[in-house]
GUVO-13607 format. One record per residue (C-alpha): y negated, x, z negated. Coordinates in steps of 0.001 Angstrom, whole numbers, padded with zeros to 6 digits. Layout:
<sites>
{py Y&px X&pz Z}
...
</sites>
This chain:
<sites>
{py -191372&px 201242&pz -089261}
{py -189748&px 204303&pz -087680}
{py -192937&px 205127&pz -085817}
{py -194904&px 205016&pz -089084}
{py -192397&px 207329&pz -090772}
{py -192582&px 209791&pz -087879}
{py -196383&px 209781&pz -088021}
{py -196414&px 210375&pz -091782}
{py -193926&px 213240&pz -091472}
{py -195957&px 214903&pz -088745}
{py -199122&px 214675&pz -090848}
{py -197317&px 216008&pz -093922}
{py -195832&px 218883&pz -091956}
{py -199158&px 219914&pz -090427}
{py -200953&px 219617&pz -093771}
{py -198516&px 221836&pz -095612}
{py -198382&px 224470&pz -092888}
{py -202178&px 224648&pz -092800}
{py -202310&px 225057&pz -096579}
{py -199930&px 227992&pz -096635}
{py -202076&px 230891&pz -095614}
{py -205761&px 230115&pz -096048}
{py -207792&px 231949&pz -098660}
{py -211233&px 230664&pz -099421}
{py -214359&px 231194&pz -101627}
{py -217884&px 229770&pz -101522}
{py -221281&px 231218&pz -102413}
{py -224899&px 230098&pz -102442}
{py -228418&px 231115&pz -103429}
{py -231130&px 228611&pz -104386}
{py -234852&px 229233&pz -104896}
{py -236131&px 226071&pz -106574}
{py -238220&px 225985&pz -109767}
{py -235711&px 228615&pz -110922}
{py -233574&px 231044&pz -108955}
{py -229790&px 230899&pz -109174}
{py -226857&px 232368&pz -107274}
{py -223436&px 230733&pz -107298}
{py -219882&px 231719&pz -106435}
{py -216449&px 230097&pz -106532}
{py -213758&px 232751&pz -106436}
{py -210651&px 231152&pz -104896}
{py -207544&px 233287&pz -105064}
{py -203824&px 233526&pz -105716}
{py -203226&px 232058&pz -109214}
{py -200695&px 234806&pz -109965}
{py -203356&px 237533&pz -109751}
{py -205542&px 238260&pz -112778}
{py -209062&px 239675&pz -112711}
{py -211397&px 241338&pz -115164}
{py -215144&px 241645&pz -115686}
{py -217036&px 244917&pz -115799}
{py -220610&px 246099&pz -116328}
{py -221362&px 249603&pz -115089}
{py -224551&px 251646&pz -114990}
{py -226109&px 253121&pz -111859}
{py -229137&px 255064&pz -113112}
{py -231425&px 252575&pz -114842}
{py -229601&px 249643&pz -113221}
{py -226647&px 247753&pz -114661}
{py -224134&px 246189&pz -112277}
{py -221830&px 243280&pz -113102}
{py -218734&px 242732&pz -110948}
{py -215635&px 240581&pz -110957}
{py -212601&px 242730&pz -110193}
{py -209201&px 241479&pz -109078}
{py -206366&px 243596&pz -110449}
{py -205264&px 244230&pz -106863}
{py -208344&px 246436&pz -106480}
{py -210792&px 243970&pz -104926}
{py -214398&px 243106&pz -105834}
{py -215548&px 239758&pz -104418}
{py -218922&px 239352&pz -106162}
{py -221526&px 241146&pz -108224}
{py -225132&px 241176&pz -109418}
{py -227431&px 243859&pz -110802}
{py -230267&px 243857&pz -113316}
{py -232805&px 244233&pz -110482}
{py -231852&px 240731&pz -109350}
{py -229724&px 241683&pz -106341}
{py -226692&px 239502&pz -105640}
{py -223818&px 240308&pz -103290}
{py -220710&px 238307&pz -102400}
{py -217857&px 239075&pz -099979}
{py -215916&px 236168&pz -098520}
{py -212980&px 236057&pz -096136}
{py -214074&px 235307&pz -092569}
{py -212245&px 233006&pz -090132}
{py -211817&px 233285&pz -087222}
{py -211673&px 237046&pz -087384}
{py -213721&px 238605&pz -084593}
{py -211805&px 241458&pz -082987}
{py -213465&px 244112&pz -080855}
{py -213574&px 247878&pz -080847}
{py -216358&px 249645&pz -082720}
{py -216627&px 253424&pz -082825}
{py -216422&px 254162&pz -086540}
{py -216844&px 257927&pz -086199}
{py -220000&px 259593&pz -087451}
{py -222653&px 258627&pz -089980}
{py -224140&px 255701&pz -088071}
{py -221684&px 253099&pz -089388}
{py -221101&px 251392&pz -092723}
{py -218275&px 249034&pz -093607}
{py -218674&px 245735&pz -095416}
{py -217459&px 247043&pz -098753}
{py -219878&px 250009&pz -098759}
{py -222698&px 247636&pz -097827}
{py -221691&px 245376&pz -100722}
{py -221834&px 248343&pz -103118}
{py -225128&px 249639&pz -101675}
{py -226767&px 246282&pz -102348}
{py -225620&px 246368&pz -105972}
{py -225906&px 250065&pz -106782}
{py -229234&px 251078&pz -105272}
{py -231183&px 248036&pz -104052}
{py -233537&px 245464&pz -105509}
{py -234827&px 243726&pz -102376}
{py -233126&px 242308&pz -099305}
{py -235728&px 244077&pz -097168}
{py -234245&px 247419&pz -098186}
{py -230859&px 246372&pz -096785}
{py -232387&px 245035&pz -093561}
{py -234325&px 248278&pz -093027}
{py -231238&px 250361&pz -093772}
{py -229167&px 248454&pz -091212}
{py -231634&px 249161&pz -088400}
{py -229931&px 252518&pz -087944}
{py -226429&px 251534&pz -089064}
{py -223631&px 249637&pz -087344}
{py -221645&px 247406&pz -089688}
{py -217863&px 247579&pz -089437}
{py -215084&px 245633&pz -091094}
{py -213320&px 246776&pz -094241}
{py -209538&px 246532&pz -094721}
{py -209733&px 242793&pz -094100}
{py -212342&px 240725&pz -092344}
{py -215253&px 239680&pz -094562}
{py -218853&px 238652&pz -094273}
{py -221408&px 239335&pz -097003}
{py -224134&px 237287&pz -098624}
{py -226918&px 239429&pz -100087}
{py -229837&px 237872&pz -101970}
{py -232760&px 238985&pz -104132}
{py -234736&px 237055&pz -106737}
{py -237879&px 236959&pz -104563}
{py -236538&px 234242&pz -102266}
{py -234786&px 236307&pz -099627}
{py -231142&px 235751&pz -098725}
{py -229177&px 237040&pz -095754}
{py -225641&px 236640&pz -094462}
{py -224367&px 239791&pz -092765}
{py -221560&px 239799&pz -090207}
{py -220039&px 242269&pz -087759}
{py -221315&px 241223&pz -084348}
{py -219864&px 242001&pz -080949}
{py -223103&px 243383&pz -079535}
{py -224695&px 244455&pz -082816}
{py -225210&px 243568&pz -086457}
{py -225570&px 239869&pz -087156}
{py -228110&px 239185&pz -089920}
{py -228762&px 235512&pz -090644}
{py -231776&px 234780&pz -092841}
{py -232154&px 231659&pz -094952}
{py -234181&px 228996&pz -093135}
{py -234508&px 226802&pz -096212}
{py -235196&px 227812&pz -099805}
{py -231445&px 228241&pz -100156}
{py -228445&px 229711&pz -098358}
{py -224751&px 228809&pz -098235}
{py -221730&px 230820&pz -097094}
{py -218046&px 229850&pz -096975}
{py -215420&px 231149&pz -094532}
{py -216500&px 230339&pz -090975}
{py -218862&px 232539&pz -088987}
{py -222503&px 231766&pz -089800}
{py -223706&px 233783&pz -086799}
{py -221661&px 231661&pz -084382}
{py -222985&px 228502&pz -086090}
{py -226610&px 229472&pz -086701}
{py -227934&px 226920&pz -084179}
{py -225602&px 224126&pz -085346}
{py -226730&px 221427&pz -087783}
{py -225045&px 221625&pz -091154}
{py -223527&px 218193&pz -090552}
{py -221811&px 219459&pz -087396}
{py -220403&px 222846&pz -088427}
{py -216667&px 223370&pz -088058}
{py -214066&px 225882&pz -089160}
{py -212472&px 227023&pz -092396}
{py -214729&px 226039&pz -095288}
{py -216966&px 223730&pz -093255}
{py -216251&px 220866&pz -095662}
{py -217348&px 222966&pz -098631}
{py -220350&px 224215&pz -096668}
{py -221459&px 220651&pz -095897}
{py -221105&px 219541&pz -099536}
{py -223010&px 222558&pz -100844}
{py -225759&px 222388&pz -098221}
{py -226260&px 218663&pz -098736}
{py -226385&px 219053&pz -102526}
{py -228929&px 221879&pz -102331}
{py -231111&px 219846&pz -099969}
{py -231238&px 217075&pz -102570}
{py -231976&px 219481&pz -105441}
{py -234161&px 221998&pz -103643}
{py -237172&px 221422&pz -105917}
{py -235526&px 221443&pz -109346}
{py -232297&px 223233&pz -110128}
{py -230724&px 224155&pz -113462}
{py -227428&px 225339&pz -114938}
{py -225994&px 221829&pz -114998}
{py -226796&px 221418&pz -111302}
{py -225165&px 224734&pz -110559}
{py -221843&px 223835&pz -112146}
{py -221923&px 220334&pz -110709}
{py -222218&px 221901&pz -107262}
{py -219483&px 224467&pz -107938}
{py -217225&px 221694&pz -109223}
{py -217833&px 219717&pz -106023}
{py -216544&px 222560&pz -103835}
{py -213496&px 223800&pz -105750}
{py -210259&px 224559&pz -103892}
{py -206933&px 223101&pz -105000}
{py -204547&px 224659&pz -102488}
{py -202459&px 227818&pz -102587}
{py -205657&px 229773&pz -103091}
{py -207297&px 227732&pz -105823}
{py -210580&px 228189&pz -107650}
{py -209968&px 230765&pz -110364}
{py -213497&px 231399&pz -111550}
{py -216826&px 229630&pz -111014}
{py -219911&px 231762&pz -111660}
{py -223600&px 230929&pz -111856}
{py -226011&px 233886&pz -111912}
{py -229507&px 233831&pz -113420}
{py -231263&px 236950&pz -112010}
{py -234371&px 236385&pz -114117}
{py -232556&px 236529&pz -117454}
{py -229766&px 238800&pz -116173}
{py -227105&px 236361&pz -117336}
{py -223883&px 235080&pz -115778}
{py -222398&px 231694&pz -116669}
{py -218671&px 231269&pz -116109}
{py -216130&px 228438&pz -115928}
{py -212493&px 229559&pz -115817}
{py -209701&px 227869&pz -113844}
{py -211854&px 224800&pz -113032}
{py -212430&px 223997&pz -116716}
{py -216071&px 222947&pz -116451}
{py -216074&px 221560&pz -119969}
{py -216057&px 225100&pz -121384}
{py -218768&px 227477&pz -120169}
{py -219087&px 231172&pz -121101}
{py -222211&px 233333&pz -120851}
{py -222370&px 237057&pz -120064}
{py -225429&px 239133&pz -120928}
{py -225871&px 242172&pz -118672}
{py -228400&px 243610&pz -121109}
{py -226116&px 243444&pz -124150}
{py -222851&px 243772&pz -122188}
{py -221396&px 240874&pz -124165}
{py -219768&px 237545&pz -123386}
{py -220158&px 234528&pz -125644}
{py -219405&px 230831&pz -125801}
{py -222194&px 228771&pz -124228}
{py -221132&px 225144&pz -123871}
{py -218244&px 222902&pz -124939}
{py -216830&px 225030&pz -127753}
{py -216462&px 223870&pz -131342}
{py -216834&px 227442&pz -132601}
{py -219154&px 230247&pz -131505}
{py -217745&px 233581&pz -130400}
{py -219181&px 236811&pz -128970}
{py -217128&px 239664&pz -127488}
{py -217740&px 242861&pz -125520}
{py -217305&px 242376&pz -121776}
{py -215434&px 245586&pz -121039}
{py -211862&px 244948&pz -119907}
{py -211949&px 241218&pz -120640}
{py -209721&px 239305&pz -118208}
{py -209788&px 235792&pz -116805}
{py -206473&px 235193&pz -118543}
{py -208109&px 236137&pz -121860}
{py -210897&px 233611&pz -121376}
{py -208392&px 230954&pz -120397}
{py -206449&px 231497&pz -123615}
{py -209623&px 231375&pz -125671}
{py -210745&px 228208&pz -123889}
{py -207392&px 226434&pz -124201}
{py -206846&px 227260&pz -127881}
{py -210318&px 226442&pz -129052}
{py -210459&px 226019&pz -132824}
{py -207472&px 228076&pz -133936}
{py -208126&px 231013&pz -131627}
{py -211892&px 231099&pz -132064}
{py -211572&px 231011&pz -135850}
{py -209206&px 233961&pz -135665}
{py -211445&px 236023&pz -133401}
{py -214623&px 235007&pz -135182}
{py -213305&px 236762&pz -138277}
{py -212572&px 239827&pz -136206}
{py -215558&px 239989&pz -133853}
{py -218469&px 237677&pz -134610}
{py -219265&px 239189&pz -138015}
{py -219745&px 242550&pz -136306}
{py -221661&px 241223&pz -133300}
{py -224746&px 243306&pz -134068}
{py -222655&px 246457&pz -134346}
{py -220911&px 245682&pz -131064}
{py -224171&px 245161&pz -129223}
{py -225326&px 248605&pz -130342}
{py -221999&px 250213&pz -129514}
{py -221267&px 251829&pz -126178}
{py -218676&px 250095&pz -123964}
{py -216213&px 252888&pz -124711}
{py -216385&px 252416&pz -128474}
{py -216776&px 248656&pz -128690}
{py -213808&px 246866&pz -130186}
{py -211699&px 245059&pz -127592}
{py -210031&px 241683&pz -127822}
{py -206413&px 241934&pz -128905}
{py -205619&px 239350&pz -126256}
{py -205778&px 242138&pz -123682}
{py -202266&px 243315&pz -122990}
{py -203123&px 246732&pz -121600}
{py -206292&px 248758&pz -120945}
{py -207763&px 248632&pz -117452}
{py -209298&px 251717&pz -115921}
{py -212676&px 251270&pz -114267}
{py -211594&px 252665&pz -110874}
{py -211872&px 249562&pz -108749}
{py -214270&px 251048&pz -106186}
{py -212022&px 254069&pz -105647}
{py -208890&px 251915&pz -105435}
{py -210417&px 249544&pz -102912}
{py -211666&px 252340&pz -100691}
{py -208171&px 253849&pz -100688}
{py -206730&px 250484&pz -099680}
{py -209315&px 250100&pz -096928}
{py -208815&px 253613&pz -095586}
{py -205083&px 253025&pz -095355}
{py -205585&px 249707&pz -093587}
{py -208167&px 251092&pz -091178}
{py -205660&px 253710&pz -089980}
{py -203426&px 250934&pz -088669}
{py -203602&px 249894&pz -085041}
{py -205941&px 246893&pz -084679}
{py -204416&px 243616&pz -083578}
{py -204987&px 242421&pz -080018}
{py -207872&px 240057&pz -079502}
{py -207704&px 236719&pz -077776}
{py -210620&px 235100&pz -076020}
{py -211630&px 231524&pz -076769}
{py -214583&px 230196&pz -074839}
{py -217487&px 232641&pz -074922}
{py -216526&px 234159&pz -078243}
{py -214051&px 236969&pz -078786}
{py -211929&px 236069&pz -081784}
{py -208760&px 237384&pz -083325}
{py -205652&px 235773&pz -084740}
{py -205575&px 235193&pz -088498}
{py -203210&px 237734&pz -090017}
{py -200618&px 235694&pz -091881}
{py -199400&px 238825&pz -093637}
{py -202478&px 238758&pz -095856}
{py -201473&px 235356&pz -097229}
{py -199410&px 234774&pz -100307}
{py -197118&px 231826&pz -099705}
{py -196328&px 229754&pz -102739}
{py -192742&px 228652&pz -103238}
{py -193667&px 225016&pz -103671}
{py -195432&px 224875&pz -100296}
{py -192464&px 226474&pz -098549}
{py -190192&px 223833&pz -100077}
{py -192570&px 221078&pz -098937}
{py -192560&px 222404&pz -095385}
{py -188753&px 222591&pz -095354}
{py -188405&px 219059&pz -096750}
{py -190946&px 217706&pz -094266}
{py -189139&px 219377&pz -091376}
{py -185721&px 218104&pz -092504}
{py -187043&px 214570&pz -092983}
{py -188657&px 214603&pz -089569}
{py -185418&px 215843&pz -087995}
{py -183379&px 213086&pz -089656}
{py -185768&px 210382&pz -088468}
{py -185712&px 211689&pz -084898}
{py -181895&px 211819&pz -085030}
{py -181837&px 208227&pz -086297}
{py -184008&px 207121&pz -083388}
{py -181655&px 208686&pz -080839}
{py -178575&px 207189&pz -082534}
{py -180040&px 203680&pz -082507}
{py -181027&px 203951&pz -078861}
{py -177596&px 205311&pz -077918}
{py -175780&px 202377&pz -079545}
{py -178034&px 199906&pz -077807}
</sites>
């Protein structure tokens, strides 16, 4: 009995420690009878985010923006998709970042969205550029609507560009370049479980794929830990639309139109509603989803009757939802670059060598520890200590 208790406590302790400081996210691209991109944004539940649609020349760019000044995903009206996911283990090696022959992951993310419409343009551009890390360690998925998807990572000897071998691509949080010759059933590392589920699902639905398939897949790979799935997004690059489920509520789906710069109810709502996208937060959508009839009736009176006017209005003059507590300035790119510049001035952490690969230690300072997990770790440790003490006492008396 005591041995069983000790085993359970050890497992509980290890589980809770491992759940404390791991951020996640998952993304995919699928080229079946229709083309879709998908993304689960997994993040600290205490941090809000907002949606924005900006214009770069004749191209419109949609991004999700965390209020901490971070853009994890975006798509443009040319059909280009870009996602940035945390990378574990973090490769650590010195790269000369002086001069014009380097580009960091965030600038590459923005280049794909702001001035590109084909993956080939990014590949050609990187022939004369060395990719470097941003403030934290990320790898990027970049995809176009013509069937081309790449995963880009900072390599030790040079840029690592992994092309899709199938008519789909999947990226989570382990290094795709270090696993490019490994079967999807045998990959390991942070996010390998989500990678396996996504890859296997896409294999089975590689010929026909629709919106329902997309959200079924995203639901299969949600995260429930400290960094939980905050927003699940499915992108249709042909129609320039984004479908969204908030806080793992897959019964209520929203639809964003890049052309009209509006968001509207799509599935699971008793009442229809259309709003301007500008400044709308995840917390706003959650409130509207949770308080269906009462809230939608209220905002229908205020917004839906003027939907045509709103669609013709510029983002600066369109009426905003009164759910928004305060206005949000569209300065995310500038804020993130400032954060990255400050972080890049810090002394890099020392690298440790494991096998043939140079990898770095995961920086626990980037993690946000939840109070409940800390309590669980303390309780597990105390329980384990009491059981061990009991074992020694019993042996001593014998």
